[in-house]
N, C-alpha and C positions, 0 to 999 in steps of 0.2 A: 614349513608348517605341515603337520600331519592332516590329511584330509578328514573331514567329519565322517562319522560312521553312518550318517544319514545320506541317502541317495547315492550309495556306492554299490558297485557290483558285488555279488557274493564272493567272487574270486579275490577281489581287492580286500574285502572285509576279512576273508580267511588269512590273507597275508598280514593284514594289520593285527589280527588276533595272534598270529604266530610270533610276530615281533614283540607284541605286548607281553605275551607269555614269557619271553626271554628277557624282558625288561631292557630292551635296546634303547639307547639314548634317542631323544626326539630327532636330533640332527641325522643320526644313522638311519632311522626309520624313513625320514624324508628323502634321504639319498637313495635308499633301496627302492622306494616307490617311484622316484624319478627315473631310475634305471629301467624299471619295467615299463613305465609309460613311454620312454624313449624307444624301447624295442617295439611296443605296440604301434607306435606311429610309423616306424619303419616297415613293419609287416602289413599294416592297414587291416589287421584282424586281431582277434584275441591272442595274447601271448602264450596262452596255455596250449595252443595248437602248433607252436613252433617245432621245427625239426632240427636235427643236428646241422643240416646244411643251411637252414635259415639263420641259425646263430653264427655260423661261420661267415655268411654273407654280411651279417650285421656288424661283426667286428671289422671286416674289410671296409665297410661303409664308414665306420667311425675313423679308421686310419686314414682313408682317403679324404675325409673332411678336415684332417689336421688336428683331431682331438689330442690333447696333451696326454702323455703316458699316465700321469696321476689320475686324470679324469677317466681314462680308458680302464685302468685297473679298478677304480671305484665302481664303474658301471658293471664290470665283470663280477665283482664281489656281490653287488646287489642282485644280479641275475642268478648267481650261484645260490643265494639264500632262497630266492623264489622257486627255482627248479628243484633244489635238493630238499628244502624243508616244506614249502607250501604244496608243491606238486608231487613231491617224492619221486622225482624223475631226474636225478642227478646225472644220469648217463648222457643226457642231452648236452651237457656242458663239455663233452669230451674234446670238441674241436676249438673251444675258446681258450686262449692262452694269455695269461698276464704278460705284459711287456716290461722290459728293463727300464727303470727310471734313472736317468743320468744323475750321477753323484755330483752335487754342488756344495761348495763350502758356504757356511753362513756368513752373512755380512756382519762385520763387527766394527763398532765405533771406537775411537780413541777416548780416553778419559776427558779430554778437552772438548771433543764433539758431544759427548754425553751431557756435559755441563751446559753447553750452549743450547742443546736440544731441549733440556728440561726448562731452562730459563725462558725459552721462546714459546713455551706452551701458553695457550690463550688466557688462563687464569689459575688461581691457586688450586682449585679442584684438580685440574688436569696436570699441573706441575707435581702435585702430590701423588697422583695415580702413576705418572711416569717415574717418579722417584721410587715407588714400590716395585715397578717392573725391573728397574736397574738395581735397586738396593736389596731386594729380596729374591729376584729371579722368578717372579710369578708370571704365569700365563695371563693373557688378557681376560679370559673367562674367569680365572681365579680372582683377579682384581675386582671385577664387577660384582662378584658374589660375596665379597668381604662385608662383614657387619661390624658395628662398633665393638661388640663384645668379643670379636676375634683378636683384638689387640690385647696382649698380655704384657704390660710394662714391668711386672715383677720378674717374670722369667725372660723378658726381652725376646718374645716370639710372636709370630703371627700364625693363627690357626687357619689352615687351608682345609675347608670342609668339602669332601667329595670332589677332589680335583680330578684330573684326567685318570681314567681307569676306575673311577668311583672310589678313590682312596683319600683318606684324611692324612694330613701331615702337618708338621710345624715348619715354618720358614723363619729365617733369622730376622731380627729387628734391631738395627743398629741405633745408637744414640741420636745420630743425625736424622735418620728416618723417623724416629719417635718424635723428635722436635717438630719436624714438618707435619706429621700427622696431628699433633696437638694444635699447631697453628691453624690447620684446616678445620679441625673440630670446633675450635673457638669461633672461627668465622662463620661456619655453617650453622652453628647453634644461634649465633647472634642474628643471623638472617632468617632463622626459622626454617632452614632447608633440611635439617637432619632430625629424624625422629629418635626418641630414646630407644637404644638398642636396635636401631634401624640400620639401613644400608649405610656403609661407610661413604659410598659415592652414590647418592640418590640421583634419580633422573629429574625431569621437569616436575613430575609428581613425586614427592618424597616417599610415597608408598612403593614406587617402582625403582629398581636400580638403574644406574647408568648402563647404556648398552655398549656392547663391544664395538659396534659400528661407530658410535659417537667417539669412543676413545681412539679408534683408528683414524678417523677424520682429524681429530685434534693433533695426533702425532705427525700426520702428513703435513698439516698446516705449520706445525712447529719446525719441521725439517726445512720447509721452504723459507720460513722466517729466519732460521739460523744459517741458511745458505749451506746446507749439507747436501752434497751431490749424490751421495750413496742412496740406494733404495732402502728406505727406512720403514719399519713397521713396529708394532708393539713387541713382536717377538725378537726384533733386533736388540732391544734392551736386555732381554733375557739371555740372548747369545753373548752380549757384551759382559753381562754379569759373570757368566761362567768362565769366559776367556780371561777376564781380568783377575779372577780368583786363581785360576791356574797359573797365571804369570806371577802371582804373589806366592807361589809355591804351596798353595792349599792342596792337600791330597785329593786326587781325582775321585776317590771313593766317597769322600765327604761331599764333594760337589755333586756327585750322583744323587746322594740323599737329599741335598738341598733342592735340586731340580725336580725330584720326584720321579727320576728315571727308573724304569723296571730293570733295564739291562745296562751294564757298564759300557757295552759297545756304543750305546747311544751317546754317552757322555764323552767318549774318547775322541769324537770328531773335533772337539775344541783344541786338542793337541796339535791339530793341523793349522790352526789360525792364531795360536798364541805366539806372536812374533817376538815378544820379549825373551821367551825361552830359546827361540832360534838364534837370536843375537848373542846369547851367552855361549853358544856352542862354538868351539874353535875349529875351523876348517882344517883338514889334514894338509891342505896346501900351505898353510902358515908354518907348518913344522918341517917343510922340506929345506934341506941345506943347499945353499947356492952352489952351483957346479962350476 
């Protein structure tokens, strides 16, 4: 959450204004402020007085504390904005270097595991939300942002408004997924939980959408109930969606569009986990003639 503009220092207010001018996402703004606050706590004085050596010591401090590469790089990105944009002293970042993030393959479920996982979700609302994650490949934030009007049963599409990168796109809507959405719509309306043209997955108060945290808790509970030992998150269903499409011989460029990936390189990671494709390849060992 972004700190209030009341009772904040002029320096922080200037940084908040700089981020607001550039229309940075609230989560990004919060992460940048957190990075500067972390530096200030380490220095025990105002961060605008930091030197090149101070920043070098700060990165060493983070490394010694065992901060993950992703968190470390995110902290450096936040400080880069603070020093380059707000202070106009980008040269102070000269000794801070992003670190390599280990390459890890995504966890992918089998079709049978996906079916068990969805069936084990706490109720119809969560079963339907998980079905969208797997059936359309949506991100968890995109699912919680869906409204009833985003379902187009004529064109068989789901409208994803302002997804990652602030881009609109259309996702596929299969007949099975449409049937599940209609079943959820009928139940929610009968129970008075869904407002006309409101959120597709409302929270406790129909005026508010379901939160991403609630969805993540639901899928973790479903994984335990379904006895799935793999590390499962909402993004696991998105990974499984892409991998299973690739195994069905869907063109990877089509999958890229469905996922809303800006770069094809992001999508090609699924070629490394599509085991059905690997099984179709004949090893050269099989072609050797007996000696």
